[in-house]
C-alpha positions in Angstrom: 184.2 -36.9 132.1 186.4 -37.0 128.9 183.5 -36.6 126.7 182.6 -33.8 128.6 186.3 -32.0 128.6 186.2 -32.5 124.3 183.0 -30.9 124.5 184.4 -27.6 126.8 187.1 -27.7 124.2 184.4 -27.2 121.4 182.9 -24.6 124.0 186.0 -22.2 124.3 186.4 -22.7 120.0 183.0 -21.6 119.3 183.3 -18.6 122.0 186.7 -17.2 120.8 185.4 -17.3 117.2 182.8 -14.8 118.4 185.2 -12.5 120.9 188.2 -12.4 118.4 186.8 -9.9 115.7 186.0 -7.6 118.1 189.1 -7.0 120.1 190.9 -3.6 119.2 188.1 -3.1 117.2 185.4 0.0 118.4 183.2 -1.8 120.5 179.7 -0.2 121.9 180.5 -0.6 126.2 177.1 -0.5 128.4 177.6 0.0 131.7 175.9 -2.5 133.6 176.0 -1.1 137.2 174.3 2.6 135.9 175.6 3.8 139.3 178.8 3.5 141.6 181.9 1.3 140.1 182.1 1.4 136.8 180.8 -2.7 135.5 181.4 -2.4 131.4 179.8 -5.3 129.0 179.8 -5.0 125.0 178.3 -7.1 122.3 181.4 -9.5 122.7 180.6 -10.4 126.1 177.1 -11.3 125.3 177.4 -13.1 122.0 180.1 -15.0 123.1 178.0 -16.7 126.1 175.0 -16.8 124.0 176.7 -19.2 121.5 178.2 -21.3 124.3 174.7 -21.4 126.3 173.2 -22.5 122.6 176.1 -25.5 121.7 175.3 -26.5 126.0 171.5 -26.9 125.5 171.9 -28.8 122.4 174.4 -31.5 123.3 173.7 -31.2 127.1 170.1 -30.3 127.7 169.5 -31.6 131.2 172.5 -29.3 132.5 172.6 -26.2 134.5 174.4 -23.0 133.3 175.5 -20.1 135.4 177.0 -17.3 133.2 178.0 -13.7 134.6 175.8 -11.6 131.4 172.6 -14.1 131.1 171.6 -15.4 134.5 171.6 -19.2 136.3 169.5 -21.8 134.0 168.5 -24.9 136.4 169.3 -27.8 135.6 168.1 -31.7 136.5 171.7 -34.0 135.9 173.7 -32.6 138.7 176.0 -30.8 136.4 176.4 -27.0 135.9 178.4 -25.1 133.6 179.7 -21.8 135.1 180.3 -19.0 132.5 182.5 -16.3 132.4 182.6 -14.8 128.6 185.6 -12.3 128.7 186.6 -11.9 132.3 188.6 -9.3 132.4 186.3 -7.0 130.2 188.0 -3.9 131.2 191.5 -5.2 129.8 189.4 -5.9 126.5 188.1 -2.7 125.9 191.2 -1.3 126.9 192.8 -3.4 123.9 195.0 -5.2 126.3 195.4 -9.2 125.9 195.3 -9.8 130.0 191.3 -11.6 129.9 190.1 -14.7 129.0 187.4 -16.6 128.6 186.2 -19.2 131.9 184.4 -22.5 131.3 183.8 -24.6 134.2 182.1 -27.5 134.8 180.8 -28.6 138.1 179.2 -32.2 139.2 177.2 -31.7 142.4 178.9 -28.8 143.5 182.3 -29.1 142.9 184.1 -28.2 139.8 185.8 -30.9 137.7 186.3 -28.8 134.6 188.1 -25.5 133.8 188.8 -23.9 131.4 191.0 -20.4 130.7 191.3 -19.6 127.1 192.7 -16.6 125.8 191.8 -16.7 122.2 193.9 -14.1 120.9 196.9 -15.3 121.4 195.8 -18.9 121.1 196.6 -20.0 124.5 194.4 -22.2 126.6 194.6 -23.2 130.6 192.9 -26.5 131.0 192.3 -28.4 134.8 190.6 -31.7 134.5 191.5 -34.4 136.9 194.3 -32.8 139.3 196.2 -31.8 135.9 196.8 -28.8 134.2 198.1 -27.7 130.8 198.2 -25.0 128.3 197.3 -25.8 125.0 198.6 -23.5 122.2 199.4 -24.2 118.2 202.6 -25.6 119.3 201.1 -28.6 121.2 200.3 -29.3 124.7 202.4 -29.3 127.3 202.0 -29.4 131.3 201.5 -26.7 133.7 203.5 -26.9 137.6 203.8 -23.9 140.1 206.9 -22.8 141.3 208.6 -23.7 144.8 208.5 -20.3 147.0 210.0 -20.7 150.1 208.7 -17.1 152.0 206.3 -14.4 151.4 209.4 -12.1 150.8 210.5 -14.5 147.9 207.1 -14.3 146.5 205.4 -12.4 143.4 202.3 -11.1 144.1 199.3 -10.3 141.7 196.1 -8.5 142.0 194.0 -7.2 139.3 193.0 -3.4 141.1 195.3 -2.2 143.9 192.1 -1.1 145.6 189.0 -1.1 143.4 187.9 -4.5 144.0 189.0 -4.2 148.8 186.4 -3.3 151.2 187.7 -0.8 153.9 188.9 -3.9 155.9 190.3 -5.6 153.0 192.3 -2.7 151.4 194.3 -2.6 154.5 195.1 -6.0 154.8 196.1 -6.5 151.4 198.9 -3.8 151.6 200.2 -5.6 154.7 200.5 -8.1 152.5 201.8 -6.4 149.3 204.7 -4.5 152.2 205.7 -8.3 152.9 206.3 -9.4 149.1 209.2 -9.1 146.8 207.3 -7.5 144.0 203.7 -7.0 143.3 201.8 -6.2 139.8 198.4 -5.2 139.0 196.2 -6.0 135.8 196.2 -9.6 135.2 192.4 -10.8 135.7 191.9 -14.2 135.3 194.9 -14.4 133.3 197.6 -14.0 136.8 196.1 -17.3 137.5 196.9 -19.3 134.1 200.7 -17.7 135.2 200.8 -18.8 138.8 199.8 -22.3 137.2 202.9 -22.2 134.9 205.0 -20.4 137.8 205.9 -17.1 136.9 203.5 -15.5 139.9 203.8 -17.0 143.1 200.4 -15.3 144.8 196.9 -13.7 143.7 195.1 -12.2 145.7 191.1 -10.6 145.4 187.9 -9.9 146.8 184.2 -9.6 145.6 184.4 -12.1 142.8 181.5 -14.1 141.7 181.4 -18.0 141.2 181.9 -17.5 137.4 185.4 -15.5 138.0 186.9 -18.7 140.1 185.2 -22.0 139.4 187.0 -22.8 136.1 190.0 -21.3 138.3 190.2 -24.3 140.8 191.1 -27.3 138.3 193.7 -25.4 137.2 196.0 -23.9 140.0 195.1 -27.3 142.3 196.3 -29.5 138.9 199.7 -27.3 138.8 200.4 -28.4 142.1 199.0 -24.7 144.0 196.3 -24.0 146.6 193.4 -21.9 146.1 191.3 -21.0 148.6 189.0 -17.9 150.2 191.3 -15.6 152.8 190.0 -18.1 156.2 191.4 -21.2 154.0 187.7 -22.5 153.1 186.5 -23.9 149.8 186.1 -20.5 147.1 184.1 -22.3 144.5 181.1 -19.7 144.9 183.3 -16.5 144.8 184.5 -14.1 147.2 187.5 -13.2 148.7 190.2 -15.7 147.1 193.4 -16.3 147.5 195.5 -18.7 145.3 199.0 -19.6 145.7 202.1 -21.8 143.6 203.0 -23.0 147.1 201.6 -24.0 150.2 204.4 -22.3 152.1 203.3 -19.1 151.0 199.6 -19.7 151.2 200.2 -20.5 154.9 202.0 -17.0 155.9 199.3 -14.9 153.1 196.6 -16.4 155.1 197.5 -15.2 158.3 198.1 -11.9 157.0 194.2 -11.5 155.3 192.5 -13.3 158.0 192.8 -9.9 159.7 190.0 -8.7 157.6 186.9 -8.5 159.5 
């Protein structure tokens, strides 16, 4: 796995080099949805995924690839790369740095490598082999979630307080938010890195896809946290996601969120 981890870093380097020139510059924005909720994509998203796919195809042609922008390519090796070239495109197009490139490697469906790369801030959160690290130009430091005894002491984050919750999920989130000490919005994938680093206790979201969450699982779990669905099941395929730094908070939050039908 060490060889593939080194290659995952190479993918993050290459995608970051593609994305950085677009950030805080005029960029054409397309609405993928076309109707309903705004779902933006830019040339930076597509160009970054294209370079990642090219490198994987050259190095590991038998691996599968699932990416947000360019679809699903089947493989025969038992390995699949799951990519979100810019998770947080809304933040990206508004000039905010709370976005990242997500690169996961799955082996027979289980995420074994996860990278959250923030190429503008030169921060790379990495999960592999049961541990998590933050890699910056200053060096590599281990990541560890912090202890939090109960929800009343917890700091909660979600990307948006209503836009990504349906009619049953929204009220459940509000009940949870009324229980915690403080709530912050707008983190996208970066919030999970902050949770792994011990700055946030709880991240709760819904309507996620596999590419939104696969890379985050090894990071959160490697830092000592828990990341599951709202009913406590595995979440590598997306859906309703809860990540907690302390399992006591995870259990309390699950008791509230399970009420969503």
